N, C-alpha and C positions, 0 to 999 in steps of 0.2 A: 433178106439183107442184101449191102453190097459189098463185094471185099476182092482185092486184088492178088490174083495167083501166080507165083513163078512153076511152072511146069517145065520148065527147062531152063540150066543154067547160059546167062549169057546179057546182052545188053536191057537196060529198062524197059525199053521198047517193047519186049517181049511179053511182060507183063499181061495177064489177060483179065477182065471186069468182069466176074461172074457174080451169080447171084445164090445165096445157101440159105439153109433154114436156119433161125437166130440160136445160137448157142447154148445151151441148157447147162448150168452148173451144175458141177458134181458137189461131192460131200469137200468141205473147206473152200470152195471156189465162192467166186463173184461174177455173175456175168456183167459186161458193161456198156452202156451205150456211149462209142466212140464220137469226141467232137473234135479229138486234134490227135494226131499221131507225131511222135519227135522221130526222128530219122539223122541216124549218123553215118558216117564215112565207111562204118563196117558193114551196114544195110547194104548199101550198094556193091560190096566187095561179095558177100553172100550170096545175093543176087546174079553177079557173074560168076561165082564158082569158084572165086582167086581169094577166097577167106581159109583159114585152118583149118576150119571147121565149115563142113559142106552139110546143111539142114537134108534129110528125105525129101524129095520131090512126090508129089508136088506140096508147096509150103506157102501161107500167105505171110510174108514179110512183117517186120514191126514188131515191138517187143515192149514200147513207151505209150502211154497214151494218158488221155484226161479225157471225162466224159461225166455220166451219171450213172450211178448204180441201177441196174435194171431186174435183177433177179439175185438170191442170196442160195447159196447150196446148204445143205443141212451142217449143222454146227456153227456157221459163223455167225459171230457175235461182234458189236460194236460198227456196224456198219446197219443203213437202212434204204431199201428203194427208195431212189429217186435223190441220193447224195451224192453234191458234187465231189468229184475222188482224180486223183491220179494213180500211177503207178506203173510195174511191171507186169505185161502178161504175154499171152502167146497170139502171134498173128494180128494185131493192133491195126494193120492198115486195111480194115476195114470198117463196118457201120455197128459190128458187134464183137466182142472178145471175151474171152475167160482170162480170167487172173486168181491166183490162189491170194485169198483172203489177208496172208501177211504180209501180201506185197501192194495191197492196195489202202492208201490215203488221204486224209482229208484233204480237200483243196484249201489251201489257205488263204485265208480272204482276203479280198481284194485283187486275185490274179485270174487272168483269163485264163480259158481252156489252153489256149496254145502256150501261154507262158509255162502252165503244168504240166504240158506235156515234154517241154524241156528239160524238166528238172531231174528226173530219175536217175540216168546214168552219169553225165556229167558233172551235176552238183551231186549229186553223192558221192564222185569220185572223187572232186574237189574238195568236201568237206573230210570224207577217209584220208585222203593224201595228207591235206595240210592240218590238220589235228592230231589224228591219231600216226600219220607216218612222219612227217618231215617237223610237226610241234612248232608252228609258225609264231612266232610272238610277235605283239605288237610295238608298230616302229621299225621292223625289219624291211630291210629294200630287197625286193624281190624281181626275178625276171621270169615272166609267161612267156617262152616260146608258143608258137603259132596262136598269139594272143588274139586274131581274129577269128577264130572259127567258134563253132560249139563248144570245143572242151575248153578251148583257151578263155572264152569269153565268161564262163561259169567260174573256173579258176580265178580269175582278176576278179569276179564278184564276190566270190566267198573270203577271198584274201582281205579284199576292202573291207568286208565286217569286222573281220578279225584284226585290222588295224595294221595291215603293213601297207609300204608305199610301192607301186608297182610300174614297171616298165614293162609294155610287150613289145613283144616280136610279132609284127606285122607287115604283110608282102605288097601290100593294094593300098589306096585311100579307102576304100571302102572297107578294110579289117581294119584300118587304123581308127575310124571312124566307128567299128562295133567294138574296140577295144578300149575306146574312151567313153564311148558310151556306157561299158561295162564297170567303169570306175579308173581305166589305167590313168597315171598321172604321167607318163610320159611313152612315145612310143618311136621305136625302132626297126630298122629293115634288115632281117639278119640275112638277107639275101646280099646286101651290100659289103663291098672288101672292106669297107671302114665299119664295119658292122661293132668289132669292139671297141673301137675309140669311141665311136657315136653312143654305144653304153655306157661307157665311162664318163662323156660327157654327159649325157641324161642323169647320171646318181652325181653328180655336182662332188665329186670326192667323198661322198660315204661308200660304205660297204656293201657289195651286193654279198650277201649272205643266203640266200635261197634261189634255186633253178627249181620251176615248174616245167618238165619236159615232155611231152605228147608227141614230138616230132621225131627224133633220132637222127640220124645221117651227118653228114659234116657240122652241123649247129650244135650238136651235142659236146663235140671238144671245145670247140669255139665259147659257149657258154660255161664250160666245166674250166676253162683257163681264165674265164673272168670272173668268176668266184672268188672270194677275200678267203683269206686261213678260218679254218673251223666251219665252212659255209654246207651247205646241205642240196645234192643235187637231185630231185625227186624225178625217178624215172616212171614214165605214164603208158607211154608208147612210143610206135614207130608210124606214124603217118607219113614220112617221107618217103616209105618203103626197102628203107636202109636200118640195119642195127649196128649201130656202133662201135667200134673198139676203142675202148679210152686206154691211154695209156696209164699202167697202174701208180707209175713212181708221182703221176700228177697228185692223184689223193694223200700220197705219202708225204710230198713236199708242201703240201697246201695243208694237209691235216685235216680233209675233208672228207665228206661221207657221200657215197650212193645209195641212194634210199630207193628202196622198189615201190610202186604204189600200184599193187592187185586188187583194185577194188574187188574185181569179179570175184578171184580166188579166194577172198577173204568174207565174202558175204556167202558163198556156196560153203564154207569152213564154221560161220556165224550165223545160225538163222536168224539171232538178235540184233546183227548189224543195221541193215536195212530201215527196220522200225525205229530205231533209236538216231540213225542221221536224219530219218524223217521227222521226229520230233524236235531235234536240235533244228533243222531247217526252218520247220515251221514258228520257231521262237523270233530266230532270226529275221525273217520273213515279215512276221506280224509286229516286232519291235521298230520296227525301220531300218534296223543294221544293214540287212541284206535287200537288195534291189533285185530284181530278177533280170537274169541277164537278157540281151536281145535277141530276137527270135526274126529268122524269116520265114513267114506264115505265106504258104502256097497252097491253093486251092485243090481237092483231089482231082479235078480233069488237069492240072498242069503237073502230076505226079513225076510221070516221066522226063520231064524237061527239069524238072528240082534234082530227079535222080544224077541225072545225066551233069548238072551244073554241080552237085554235089562232088562226083567222083572226077570233075576237071578241076576242083579248089577253089569254086568260084563264088560259095555261099560265105556270107558274113554273118556272124552267129549263129544261132542253131536253127536246121532246117525241120519246119513244122507242117505236117499234111492237116490242113482244117477241111471239115465236112460237114454238112447241113445234117441235121436230124432226121432217119427215115421219114420220108411222107414229106417233109416241110416244103 
């Protein structure tokens, strides 16, 4: 099988396409024939060696996938060879990858492999953050920063399924289009000096009660200042590269909360979390309440330029790398 290998930290062009034996699953593992790989901004940082965690070299990037079950390790139940699945594994930027059986889920009906590969990290984070942490209620007005990227569009889609009215922060026409495709009711540009006034106009006099913030930087304080009293500001990440320092008197005077949304930490602490989130997502998707967020699907041969675009902030929606089955 083919796989992309990072032998040294650096730009995406340094990745090497290599042949390797097909991975054999151990006890409790599943071997998957990968049809699509979801990639996030973090994957580009990992390849460059600029993330807080540095995988031992050499390594195969990617952790999200969708494909078909190729083989089952000892003790695996509930899955069969040939099943269409998605989930989280190791080294998924390859034709074949291994995954713990507990992190492999049946692909919901009607979804393409590219859509399935977009779900695990962003949609699980959105569902965990909005239902478990922020406790979003139907009818609430919500701002999603970074609304045109993979994290933001997943949050918009999930929030829409939960009955929210959503304003997306998006910095380009392409990202605004992706945010609207995910379900945003209005779009504003947080880079403009008029951001808060534009947000207020978009809300049409209604209270902003929730912020979903995977961006950080200067946008966080502006968004928190726009919250109505009693609102909740969900901290998801810092894609801007800057961790903001909010004046705590704002939380006091607004009687508002800063809510940490650490899905990664939560899933490591609770092995039942992801299976529960996958089951919930399946119900929402197959009922029609949730529409899979938009993806920017690129073929495997374009992975270098795709990762370069990802690092430059030029991807609208979720970046997914698709590949034909081996031998096709």
